[in-house]
N, C-alpha and C positions, 0 to 999 in steps of 0.2 A: 504460428503452428509448427510443431516439429515435423521433421521429414517423415515420410511413410515408414512405419515400423517394419523391421526385417523379421523374418520368421524365426521363432525360437528354435534352438537346436535341442530336439527331444528325440530320444530313441523310441520308436513305435513299440507298442505292446502287442504281442501275438494274439490273434483272434482265438477265441475258445468256442468251439461248437459243441452242442449237446449231442452225445452219442445216442440218446434216446429218441431224437427227432431229426434224423438226417433228411436233407432235401433230396427229392428224386431228381433224376437227370432231366425229366420233363419240366419240373418246376424251375430248375436252375436255368433252363434255356428260355423260359417264358418271363423275361425280365421286363417290368413296366418302368421302373425308375433306376437310373444309374447316377450315383453321386461319386465323383472321382476327385480325390485330393483337394477337397474344397476348404479354402480358408476364407472366412468372412470377417470383415473389418468395418467399423463405424468411425467416421470422423466426427469429433466433437469440436467445440470452439478452441479447446486448448491442447488436445492430444488425440491419438488414434487408439481405439479399443479393438483388440483382436478377440472376436467372439468364439470362433472355432479355428482349429489348425489342422490342415491336411486330413480331413475326414473323408472316408470312402465307405460306401455300402451300396447294396442293391436290394430292391424290393421287387418281389415276384408277384405275378397276378394271383389275387386272392389272399395275399399275405395280410396278417395283422401285425405290422412291423412297428415296434415301440422304440422311441428315443427316450432313454432314461438317464438322468443325471441330476446333480445338485443344481440349485438356483444359480444362474449366471454362467452355466456351461455352454450356452449357445444352442440349446435344443429348439427353442422357439424361433431363433434366428434361422436355423436350418429349415424349419417348417416354412417360414416366410420366403426363404430362397427357393424352395421347391415350388411354392405358390407363385413365384415370379415377381415378388414384391421387393426383393433385394438381390442384387447381382454379386456373385462371388468376387473376391479380390483375386484369388487363384483357384484353378480347378474348373470342372465342368459339371453341369446337371443336365441330364437328358431324360425325357419322357418318351417312351416308345422309340428311342433312338434319335429323337429330335431335341436340339438344345432348348432349354427353357429360357425364354427371354422376357416374358411378360405374363401377367395373370391370364387365366382363361377358364371357361366353363367346364373344361375337362378336369379341373382340380377345384373342388369345393371345400371351404373351410368352415369349421365349427369351433368357436372360441368358448372360454369359460364364462364370459360376461353374460348376464341375463338380458342385457339391453341390445343384443345383436339383432333382434327382430325389429321391424319397422313398427313403431308404436301406434301410428295412425292407420295401420291396415289390420284387418282381421287375420286370424291365424290361417284361414284358408287362402286369403289374398297374399299373405307372406310366403306361403309355400308356392303359390303360382307365380310370384313376381319374377324370380330368375328365369323361369321358362318363357315368360312374356318378353322380358328384356332381350334375352339372347336369341329368341326365336329358334331354340334348339328343337322344338317339337311343333307340329302343326297346331293351330289354335284349337281345333276340335278335340285334341288329345289332352289339353291342359286341365280341364275340369275333371275328367275321369282319373288322371294321374294324381291330382290333388286329393281326391276322395280315396284313392287306393292307398296313398302314403299316410294320410291322416288316420285311416283305419289301421294300418300296420303299426303306427306309433300310438295307438289307443287314444286317438284324439278326435274320433268321428263326431262326437257330440259338441266339439268346441271350435268347429271351423268358422262360426260366425261371431266369435267373441274376440276381444282385443287382448294383446299380450299382458297388460297390467292386471287382467282378471285371472291370470294363471299363476300357479306356483312355480318356483324355480325349476323343479324337475320337469314340469309340463312344458315350460318354455324351451328347455334343452331338447326335449323330444320333438318339439315343433321345428327347432333349428336343424336337428338331424334329419327330420322328414324333408325339410326344404332342400337340404344338400343332396340327399339320396334320390329325391325325385328327378334330379337332373341327370342321373346315371353317369356320374363322372368316371373318368379312368381311375381317379384316386380321391379318397376322402381324407382330408387333412384335419386332424383334431388336436387342438392346443389346450391340454388340461381341461377338457370340457366339463368334468364333474368336480373340479377342485373346490368350487364355491358351495357345493351341496352338503347337507348334513350326512352323517355316516349311513343312515338307513336308506335315504334317497339315493345316495351315491351307489350303494350296492345294487339297488333296484335298477338304476340307469345302466350300470355295467352289464347286468343280465339282459336288459332290453337291447342294448347295443349288440351283444353276442347273438341274441335271437334274430335281430335284423340281418346280421352278417350271415347267419346260417341260411336265411332265405335268399340272399342276394350274392354272397361270396364277393362282395365289393372289396377292392384293395384299399387298405387303410394304413395311414402313417399317423401314429398316435404319440403325443408328447405327454410325459408325466414325470413327476419326481417321486412317485410312490412305488416302492419295490413291489408291494402286494398287488397294486393295480397292474403293473407291468406284467407280472406273472399270469394273472387270471385273464387279462385282455389279450395279451400278445401271443403270436405264434413264434416270433423271434424278437429278441431284445438286444438293442445296441447300447452298451454301457459306455457313457462318456465320462471323462475326467472332469474335475473342477476347472474353472476358467483358466486359460481358454480351453474349450472342449476339444478333446482328442479321443480317438477310439481306444478303449481299454479291452473290450471283448464283444463278441456277438454270440448270443446263447439261444439255443432252441428251447422254447418253453411250451410249445403247442400241445404237448402230452399232459400238461397240468391244467386243471380247471377248477371251478368253484367247489366241486365235490371233493377236491384234494386239499382244500384250505385246512390247515392245522395238522395235516399228515406229516410223517417224518420226511417224505419226499419234498413236500412244499417247504418245510422248515430248512431242509438242506439247501434247496435252491435259493431261498431267501438269504441264508447265511453266505452262500457263495457270491451272490450279487452284492450283498452288503460289504463283503471284504474287498471286492473290486472297486466299489465306490469310495470307501473310506480309508483303505490302507494308504500309507504315505507313498509319494511318487517314487522314493528310493526302493520301496518294496516291489514295484512293478518294473523297474529298470533292470 
């Protein structure tokens, strides 16, 4: 195995903030997550892969913060590192000022795979399971909380059925309900709608925003879709191709589903597209 790879010499790209959606001083001071100069590496049998290089960003309470970039740029690796599943080679990750060292119920994850639910448990029991295991809530609260979140996810009639009896979109709603029932400090979502058809994906995006409006839960959302990043996010961190480096941070919270197809939406889409796909030399 070769020696540990050294950091590539890359000039950082200046962050770009949207003038239309500035952060208030209160929001800026209410930081939930701090990612500072994080480089992530994986050791394989033959060599070392650098997933991200010197990535920094902050997520504030109530943010819908999106990590956007091409396949292989390290966005899912960043999500796993925030979740406590992968330690940085360099840099620090802090949640509410405390270093992230391991997974915990304060960070719940939702993946794109439909098999993330326990197949031998009913949908209601799936939602209850993390609460039972972690003992985060008194036993007397678990059933009412399950019922509350199944209702919010429009699954009240399906609490007694098993995952294989549900559609892909319903399974994702159940996974989101399970995560949000835990009231985590942060909801981590790794391309949760990527495997859905276009109509179901749009419906799930709208459902997620509806749930966010009810709870204002802090979200860290990974996608490779520019359109999804714009409609889901309040802020978007644009990452370069492998290894992932920060190209820009852009405020998009003022753009929603009602703006899809508008000149403003197209301009934002084109701006992000250029950041993603222009050559490295164009950004240096």
